[in-house]
DRENVEXLUM-168074 format. One record per atom (N, C-alpha, C, O): x, y, z. Coordinates in pm, whole numbers, padded with zeros to 5 digits, always signed. Layout:
N
XYZ/...
END
This chain:
64
+01545-01016+00189/+01474-01095+00093/+01321-01052+00113/+01257-01025+00011/+01255-01044+00240/+01133-01004+00287/+01117-00874+00222/+01033-00850+00135/+01204-00792+00268/+01179-00648+00206/+01189-00617+00066/+01143-00510+00027/+01242-00696-00011/+01247-00681-00154/+01114-00737-00201/+01064-00692-00304/+01062-00820-00142/+00925-00892-00196/+00840-00808-00174/+00754-00791-00260/+00839-00721-00037/+00745-00612-00028/+00741-00493-00104/+00642-00429-00139/+00855-00471-00124/+00887-00340-00217/+00839-00378-00357/+00786-00290-00424/+00854-00509-00412/+00793-00550-00525/+00652-00541-00528/+00593-00492-00624/+00593-00585-00426/+00458-00587-00421/+00383-00454-00431/+00280-00439-00497/+00453-00347-00351/+00413-00215-00357/+00444-00154-00471/+00371-00063-00510/+00537-00185-00531/+00567-00121-00690/+00462-00175-00770/+00393-00103-00842/+00446-00300-00761/+00319-00372-00834/+00201-00318-00830/+00140-00286-00932/+00152-00301-00699/+00029-00203-00672/+00046-00080-00729/-00042-00057-00812/+00127+00009-00715/+00137+00129-00757/+00140+00144-00919/+00068+00231-00969/+00212+00073-00992/+00213+00074-01110/+00100+00012-01194/+00069+00059-01304/+00032-00107-01133/-00044-00176-01212/-00188-00184-01146/-00286-00183-01220/-00201-00192-01016/-00335-00198-00969/-00374-00064-00924/-00495-00046-00938/-00320+00021-00882/-00359+00162-00852/-00416+00237-00962/-00516+00307-00947/-00355+00225-01074/-00423+00309-01176/-00558+00261-01217/-00648+00337-01251/-00571+00103-01210/-00698+00051-01232/-00821+00108-01118/-00936+00139-01151/-00772+00111-00995/-00861+00149-00896/-00885+00310-00932/-00995+00362-00913/-00786+00373-00979/-00809+00516-00993/-00921+00539-01079/-01008+00623-01053/-00922+00459-01195/-01006+00467-01294/-01181+00423-01246/-01283+00476-01290/-01172+00325-01157/-01275+00268-01094/-01345+00384-00996/-01465+00410-00984/-01242+00438-00937/-01283+00563-00840/-01342+00666-00903/-01449+00715-00867/-01268+00709-01009/-01319+00822-01109/-01450+00794-01174/-01522+00889-01203/-01487+00669-01202/-01627+00617-01251/-01736+00673-01122/-01840+00734-01144/-01690+00642-01002/-01810+00654-00908/-01834+00793-00886/-01932+00823-00817/-01755+00891-00935/-01800+01033-00924/-01797+01097-00800/-01875+01188-00771/-01699+01049-00717/-01703+01100-00552/-01665+01247-00549/-01593+01298-00634/-01711+01304-00461/-01680+01449-00426/-01533+01443-00398/-01480+01332-00392/-01455+01567-00378/-01319+01590-00340/-01291+01522-00197/-01180+01473-00174/-01387+01520-00111/-01379+01463+00027/-01392+01331+00027/-01346+01282+00130/-01442+01246-00054/-01458+01125-00060/-01327+01069-00123/-01270+00968-00081/-01281+01149-00234/-01152+01102-00291/-01047+01114-00211/-00953+01035-00222/-01048+01229-00104/-00939+01224-00018/-00928+01112+00086/-00822+01056+00114/-01068+01080+00150/-01058+00944+00213/-00987+00832+00157/-00907+00767+00223/-01016+00810+00038/-00972+00714-00063/-00826+00701-00050/-00766+00599-00019/-00778+00812-00077/-00616+00825-00101/-00559+00804+00041/-00459+00735+00061/-00623+00862+00131/-00565+00834+00272/-00565+00694+00318/-00472+00655+00387/-00668+00609+00283/-00699+00488+00312/-00593+00411+00234/-00525+00329+00296/-00572+00430+00103/-00442+00381+00044/-00323+00377+00091/-00252+00276+00094/-00289+00504+00138/-00147+00537+00215/-00131+00468+00317/-00021+00420+00344/-00247+00449+00398/-00249+00379+00541/-00221+00245+00518/-00146+00191+00599/-00275+00165+00404/-00261+00034+00377/-00108+00024+00349/-00047-00073+00393/-00041+00122+00276/+00105+00101+00233/+00173+00104+00351/+00248+00011+00378/+00155+00219+00446/+00230+00227+00564/+00227+00106+00659/+00329+00067+00717/+00086+00038+00675/+00058-00073+00759/+00159-00178+00712/+00230-00239+00792/+00160-00196+00581/+00239-00338+00512/+00401-00295+00549/+00481-00379+00591/+00432-00172+00531/+00583-00154+00559/+00633-00194+00698/+00728-00266+00724/+00537-00123+00794/+00569-00157+00926/+00545-00304+00977/+00612-00349+01070/+00462-00368+00923/+00447-00515+00944/+00579-00586+00913/+00618-00674+00990/+00655-00548+00796/+00761-00581+00751/+00883-00556+00823/+00973-00640+00837/+00884-00447+00867/+00979-00388+00958/+00966-00483+01081/+01059-00554+01119/+00861-00479+01132/+00852-00564+01288/+00904-00718+01238/+00984-00776+01311/+00857-00785+01111/+00881-00911+01093/+01053-00923+01102/+01110-01004+01175/+01118-00828+01018/+01263-00834+01006/+01322-00805+01151/+01421-00872+01181/+01281-00726+01232/+01324-00711+01379/+01310-00842+01424/+01418-00891+01457/+01220-00911+01435/+01187-01039+01524/+01293-01133+01463/+01370-01195+01536/+01297-01143+01315/+01416-01252+01239/+01522-01200+01301/+01590-01289+01353/+01574-01070+01321/+01696-01025+01363/+01729-01075+01523/+01840-01119+01550/+01654-01067+01596/+01656-01095+01715/+01656-01274+01752/+01719-01322+01847/+01586-01341+01672/+01609-01468+01665/+01752-01546+01634/+01800-01648+01684/+01797-01459+01537/+01913-01527+01497/+02059-01472+01585/+02169-01523+01561/
END
């Protein structure tokens, strides 16, 4: 259940929110180096959310 919710959140971010930020980032006229940092940061946030969900599910399994 939690996994599906998080997957839905990530899909929503990728499909609806990310394009908006891509446009805003493009408006900032960042150099390639800065754009790379923004991309890495976005990926790290996604990875962090997935890891948090995995830990939560592991804790739930241990409790049952």
